C-alpha positions in Angstrom: 37.2 -70.9 52.6 36.3 -72.9 49.5 33.8 -75.0 51.4 32.1 -71.9 52.7 31.7 -70.5 49.1 30.4 -73.8 47.8 27.9 -73.9 50.7 26.8 -70.3 50.0 26.3 -71.1 46.3 24.3 -74.2 47.1 22.1 -72.3 49.5 21.6 -69.5 47.0 20.5 -72.1 44.4 18.2 -73.9 46.8 16.6 -70.6 47.9 16.0 -69.5 44.4 14.7 -72.7 42.9 14.2 -75.3 45.6 16.6 -77.6 43.7 19.7 -77.4 41.6 20.7 -79.2 38.5 23.6 -81.6 38.7 26.9 -80.2 39.9 29.1 -80.7 36.8 30.3 -78.0 34.4 27.4 -78.6 32.1 24.8 -77.7 34.7 22.3 -74.9 34.0 22.5 -71.7 36.0 19.1 -70.9 37.5 18.3 -67.5 39.0 15.0 -66.2 40.4 14.8 -62.8 38.9 11.4 -61.6 40.2 8.3 -62.6 42.2 5.1 -60.7 42.8 1.8 -61.6 44.3 -1.1 -61.4 41.9 -3.5 -58.8 43.3 -6.5 -60.1 41.4 -5.8 -63.8 42.2 -5.5 -64.2 46.0 -3.0 -66.9 47.0 -1.1 -66.9 43.6 2.1 -65.3 42.6 4.1 -64.8 39.4 7.8 -65.8 39.5 10.3 -65.3 36.8 13.3 -67.7 36.6 16.2 -67.1 34.2 17.8 -70.4 33.1 21.2 -70.1 31.5 22.9 -73.0 29.6 26.5 -73.0 28.6 27.5 -74.9 25.4 26.2 -78.4 25.8 24.6 -77.5 29.1 21.4 -79.2 30.5 19.2 -79.6 33.5 18.3 -83.0 34.9 14.8 -84.3 34.4 12.4 -82.6 36.8 8.8 -81.7 37.7 7.4 -78.5 39.2 4.8 -77.9 42.0 1.3 -79.2 41.2 0.1 -75.6 41.4 2.5 -74.3 38.8 1.6 -73.2 35.3 4.9 -72.3 33.4 5.3 -70.3 30.2 8.9 -70.3 29.0 10.4 -68.1 26.3 13.8 -68.7 24.7 15.8 -65.5 25.0 19.1 -66.6 23.3 20.2 -69.7 21.3 18.2 -72.9 21.1 16.6 -75.1 23.8 15.8 -78.8 23.5 12.7 -79.7 25.5 10.5 -82.6 26.1 7.4 -82.4 28.3 5.8 -85.7 29.4 6.0 -88.3 26.7 5.8 -85.8 23.9 8.5 -85.5 21.2 11.8 -83.7 21.9 11.4 -80.3 20.3 13.9 -77.5 19.7 12.8 -74.0 20.4 14.8 -71.0 19.1 15.2 -67.4 20.4 11.8 -65.8 20.4 9.8 -69.1 20.6 7.9 -70.2 23.7 6.4 -73.3 25.2 4.3 -74.1 28.3 4.1 -76.7 31.0 0.8 -77.5 32.8 0.5 -78.3 36.5 1.9 -81.8 37.1 3.8 -82.0 33.8 7.2 -83.9 33.7 10.1 -82.1 32.0 12.3 -85.0 30.9 14.6 -83.1 28.6 15.8 -79.5 29.1 19.0 -78.7 27.4 21.0 -76.3 25.2 20.5 -77.2 21.6 24.1 -76.3 20.8 27.5 -77.7 21.8 29.2 -74.4 20.9 26.9 -71.5 21.8 25.1 -70.5 25.1 21.3 -70.5 25.5 19.0 -68.7 27.9 15.3 -68.9 28.7 12.9 -67.1 31.0 10.4 -69.4 32.7 7.4 -67.5 34.1 5.6 -69.4 36.9 2.1 -68.8 38.1 2.2 -70.7 41.4 0.8 -70.7 44.9 2.3 -67.7 46.8 3.6 -69.9 49.7 5.4 -72.3 47.3 9.1 -71.9 47.8 10.5 -74.9 45.9 10.0 -74.6 42.2 11.8 -77.7 40.9 11.9 -81.3 42.0 14.2 -83.9 40.5 12.6 -86.9 38.7 12.5 -90.0 40.8 14.5 -92.8 39.3 
């Protein structure tokens, strides 16, 4: 029974994001909260992804599809983020950052060891794109 629930959780995560963060207790929870085709941009869709970090939580380094432009807004707490070789920045609730197609997201983590953090990542991506996150190759 436990194996079935673990498999179901893994399949849910893969269906929503195409990949999951590492499987320890500090992993981010990633949920696809909406997706809509853009009527004025054939072949493109907008997809909203809620990323929730527990205290000290993080996502492993990753990239996104080459067709994806991402605009992320911190909803709660603080998020540490590094895109490409830029500096690690901390964004607080109400602040936003973007990722261009092909960018590498090396750091994505809760800025606090004691409080949760949440962000909404809005993707503009090819409609047929199902996987939204790819782990960085080591």
